[in-house]
C-alpha positions in Angstrom: -16.3 5.0 -24.8 -14.8 6.8 -21.4 -12.2 4.7 -19.5 -14.7 4.0 -16.8 -17.4 2.8 -19.4 -14.1 0.0 -20.7 -12.9 -0.8 -17.3 -15.2 -0.1 -14.6 -15.2 -2.8 -13.2 -11.5 -3.8 -12.6 -11.3 -0.4 -11.5 -13.7 -1.0 -8.4 -11.5 -4.1 -8.0 -8.2 -2.5 -7.9 -9.9 0.5 -5.3 -11.1 -2.0 -3.6 -7.9 -3.7 -3.5 -6.1 -0.7 -2.2 -8.4 -0.4 0.7 -8.7 -3.8 2.1 -4.5 -3.3 2.8 -4.6 0.0 3.8 -6.8 -0.9 6.2 -3.9 -1.4 8.7 -3.9 2.3 8.8 -6.7 2.1 11.4 -3.7 0.5 13.9 -1.6 3.1 13.3 -3.3 6.2 10.9 0.7 6.9 10.0 0.3 3.2 8.2 -2.1 4.6 5.6 0.6 6.4 3.9 3.3 4.3 4.9 2.9 0.0 5.2 -0.4 0.8 3.3 1.0 2.5 0.2 4.1 -0.1 0.4 1.6 -3.1 0.1 -0.8 -1.5 -1.8 1.8 -1.4 -4.6 2.6 -5.3 -3.8 -1.0 -5.6 -4.1 -1.6 -4.1 -7.6 1.4 -6.0 -8.8 -0.5 -9.7 -7.9 -4.2 -8.3 -8.9 -3.1 -6.6 -12.3 -2.0 -9.9 -14.3 -4.8 -12.1 -13.1 -7.3 -9.5 -13.4 -6.2 -8.7 -17.0 -5.0 -12.2 -17.8 -6.7 -11.6 -21.2 -4.7 -9.1 -22.6 -1.6 -9.3 -20.6 1.8 -8.3 -22.5 5.4 -9.1 -21.4 5.6 -5.2 -20.6 2.3 -5.5 -17.7 3.9 -8.8 -17.1 7.4 -7.1 -16.3 5.5 -3.9 -14.6 3.7 -6.0 -12.3 6.6 -8.3 -11.0 8.6 -4.6 -10.4 4.9 -3.2 -8.6 5.4 -6.5 -5.8 9.3 -6.1 -5.7 9.2 -2.3 -5.0 6.0 -2.8 -2.8 7.5 -5.6 -0.6 10.7 -3.8 -0.3 9.2 -0.3 0.6 6.8 -2.0 2.9 9.0 -4.5 4.8 11.7 -1.4 5.3 9.2 0.6 6.6 7.8 -2.0 8.6 11.0 -3.7 9.7 11.7 -0.2 10.7 9.1 0.2 12.9 9.4 -2.9 15.0 13.1 -2.7 15.5 14.2 1.0 15.6 13.3 2.2 19.3 15.1 5.4 18.0 13.0 5.9 15.7 9.9 4.9 17.6 10.9 7.7 19.9 10.9 10.0 17.7 7.5 9.6 16.2 5.9 9.9 19.8 7.3 13.3 19.5 6.8 14.2 16.1 2.9 12.7 15.5 -0.1 13.4 18.1 -2.1 10.2 18.7 -5.2 12.2 19.7 -4.1 12.3 23.7 -4.1 15.4 25.0 -0.9 15.9 27.7 -1.5 19.2 29.8 0.7 20.2 32.1 
């Protein structure tokens, strides 16, 4: 049996979770690879013990807790930097194109 035959439904659930959390990127496309990534990892950490409750081991539980800690730390840091750092926002305005055209 292949991986998808055994865990196809669980894989689909995890994919949907990542897509839903990463939808924040539709607000600013950079959020797909920053906030979306960080909070998706945290969401995986919450979802894995729920989805695989019947086969849960201490190693899986520890990894899930670490995923939540890492994802919240990364996503929180990026969110706070985005909100509070005026110099970061000014730098990002210069570095990342927002789709508008400026002609001189």
